[in-house]
C-alpha positions in Angstrom: 10.7 106.4 86.7 13.8 107.6 88.6 16.1 104.9 89.9 17.2 104.8 93.5 20.8 105.1 94.5 20.8 101.4 95.3 19.4 100.6 91.9 22.1 102.6 90.2 24.9 100.9 92.2 23.4 97.4 91.5 23.5 98.2 87.8 27.3 98.5 87.9 27.7 94.8 88.6 25.5 93.6 85.7 26.8 94.3 82.2 27.2 98.0 82.6 30.0 99.8 80.8 32.1 102.4 82.7 30.4 105.2 80.9 26.9 103.9 81.9 28.0 103.4 85.5 29.5 106.9 85.6 26.3 108.4 84.2 24.2 106.5 86.7 26.3 107.7 89.6 26.5 111.4 88.7 22.9 112.3 89.8 22.9 110.7 93.3 26.4 112.1 93.9 25.2 115.6 92.9 22.2 115.3 95.3 24.4 114.1 98.2 26.9 116.9 97.7 24.1 119.5 97.5 22.5 118.2 100.7 25.7 118.2 102.6 26.4 121.8 101.5 22.9 122.9 102.6 23.6 121.4 106.0 26.9 123.2 106.3 25.4 126.5 105.3 22.3 126.1 107.5 21.3 128.5 110.2 21.2 125.7 112.8 24.5 125.6 114.8 26.5 122.4 114.3 28.7 120.7 116.9 32.4 120.6 116.0 32.1 116.8 115.6 29.1 117.0 113.3 30.7 119.7 111.2 34.0 117.8 110.9 32.1 114.7 109.8 30.1 116.6 107.2 33.2 118.3 105.8 34.8 114.8 105.5 31.7 113.4 103.7 31.8 116.4 101.3 35.4 115.8 100.4 34.8 112.1 99.8 31.7 112.9 97.7 33.8 115.3 95.6 36.4 112.6 95.1 33.7 110.2 93.9 32.4 112.9 91.6 35.9 113.4 90.2 36.2 109.7 89.6 32.9 109.5 87.7 34.1 112.3 85.5 37.4 110.6 84.9 35.6 107.3 84.1 33.6 109.1 81.5 36.7 110.4 79.9 38.4 107.0 80.0 35.3 105.5 78.3 35.4 108.2 75.6 39.0 107.4 74.9 38.1 103.7 74.7 35.4 104.4 72.2 32.4 103.8 74.6 31.4 107.4 74.2 31.6 109.2 70.9 34.4 111.7 70.9 33.7 115.3 70.0 34.8 116.9 66.7 38.1 118.7 66.7 38.3 122.5 66.3 41.0 125.1 66.0 41.8 126.5 69.4 44.0 129.4 70.5 46.2 127.5 73.0 47.5 130.3 75.2 44.1 131.9 75.6 42.6 128.5 76.7 45.4 128.0 79.3 44.8 131.5 80.7 41.1 130.6 81.1 42.0 127.5 83.0 44.4 129.4 85.3 41.7 132.1 85.9 39.3 129.4 86.9 41.8 128.2 89.5 42.3 131.7 91.0 40.9 130.8 94.4 43.2 127.8 94.8 46.1 130.0 93.6 45.2 132.8 96.0 44.7 130.4 99.0 48.2 128.9 98.5 49.8 132.2 97.7 51.2 130.8 94.5 52.8 132.7 91.6 51.5 131.4 88.3 52.7 132.9 85.0 51.5 132.1 81.5 53.6 133.2 78.6 51.8 135.5 76.2 51.3 134.0 72.8 48.4 134.8 70.4 49.7 132.9 67.3 49.6 129.3 68.4 46.5 127.4 67.2 46.1 123.6 67.8 43.5 121.1 66.7 41.5 119.5 69.6 38.2 119.6 71.3 37.8 122.4 73.8 36.5 120.2 76.7 39.3 117.7 76.4 42.0 120.3 76.1 40.6 122.1 79.2 40.7 118.8 81.1 44.4 118.3 80.1 45.5 121.6 81.4 43.2 121.5 84.4 44.7 118.2 85.5 48.3 119.2 84.9 48.1 122.7 86.5 46.1 121.4 89.5 48.8 118.8 90.1 51.5 121.5 89.9 49.7 123.6 92.5 48.9 120.7 94.8 52.4 119.4 95.0 54.2 122.7 95.2 54.5 124.3 98.7 52.8 127.6 99.5 54.5 130.6 97.9 55.9 128.5 95.1 55.9 129.1 91.4 54.3 127.5 88.3 55.4 128.7 84.9 53.6 127.8 81.6 55.6 128.4 78.5 55.1 127.7 74.7 57.6 126.9 72.0 57.2 126.2 68.3 58.7 122.9 67.1 58.1 122.6 63.3 54.5 121.5 62.8 54.0 121.1 66.5 53.5 123.4 69.5 55.4 122.5 72.7 53.8 123.5 76.1 55.7 123.1 79.3 54.2 123.4 82.8 57.0 123.7 85.3 56.7 124.0 89.1 59.0 124.5 92.0 57.4 121.6 94.0 58.6 118.6 95.8 59.2 116.5 92.7 58.8 112.8 92.0 61.4 110.2 92.8 63.2 108.5 89.8 61.7 105.1 90.3 58.2 106.4 90.0 58.6 108.5 86.9 58.1 105.6 84.4 54.7 104.8 86.0 53.1 108.2 86.5 50.9 107.8 83.3 49.6 104.4 84.3 45.9 104.2 85.3 45.3 104.2 89.1 49.0 104.6 89.8 50.0 106.8 92.7 53.5 107.7 93.5 55.2 107.6 96.9 53.9 109.3 100.0 55.4 112.6 98.9 52.8 112.8 96.3 49.9 110.9 97.8 46.5 112.6 97.7 42.8 111.8 97.7 42.9 111.7 93.9 41.8 108.7 91.7 45.1 107.9 90.1 43.5 108.5 86.8 44.4 112.1 86.1 47.7 111.8 84.3 46.7 108.6 82.4 43.7 110.5 81.1 45.9 113.5 80.2 48.2 111.2 78.2 45.4 109.5 76.4 43.8 112.8 75.5 47.0 114.3 74.3 47.8 111.3 72.1 44.2 111.2 70.7 45.0 114.7 69.2 48.2 113.3 67.6 50.4 114.7 70.3 52.9 113.5 72.9 53.6 114.0 76.6 56.6 113.5 78.8 57.6 114.4 82.4 60.8 115.4 84.0 61.3 115.7 87.8 63.8 115.8 90.6 63.0 115.5 94.3 63.2 118.9 95.9 63.7 120.6 92.5 60.3 120.5 91.0 58.5 118.9 88.0 58.1 119.8 84.3 55.3 118.3 82.2 56.0 118.8 78.5 53.3 118.3 75.9 53.4 118.6 72.1 50.3 119.2 70.0 49.8 119.4 66.2 49.3 122.9 64.9 46.0 123.5 63.3 
């Protein structure tokens, strides 16, 4: 028997792990999002007030959906969900796939995104996790860089490791916040506030380290931000 949304929410407070809670919430959130989208696309004309309210509800639903996905990844890193087996992945090709999937966002913001061409760099990771790493980092770069800005993704060999840098020309992060950007649920000052969960970079760090890699961040207000990741070569 299918549980109601109320049943699912009630479960969260009674011996339910984050992974279980996230799984329980995914279905009702997907239903809510689909219903709102149907209303917005409907033939019946909507008042400006109703349309604004529906759009706001849709954005909040998407934020909750993002949070459930992030909670599942956190649970996986904590061992609550079995992690997937590692495989050899062409790094630059995967990054290009991620950038292409963000083409609409890039176009809307009139951003210039470049990915260095490299066909010889292979790392050991699971594809889903690696995609999530670059999706989070690149989306952050796009969100916090003004329209017409630039994001450059480059690769460098460092012995047995591959170094990847994602550099933007955005607004940057103030010095006092840099030591905390990888903490769970941490959000920096108002310059980088958003509707996000505050889990993105902490998940990126945990995923990178789970592959035996490392991550660091450099930033200056008004000069942009660089995220540098190192992965083991396969």
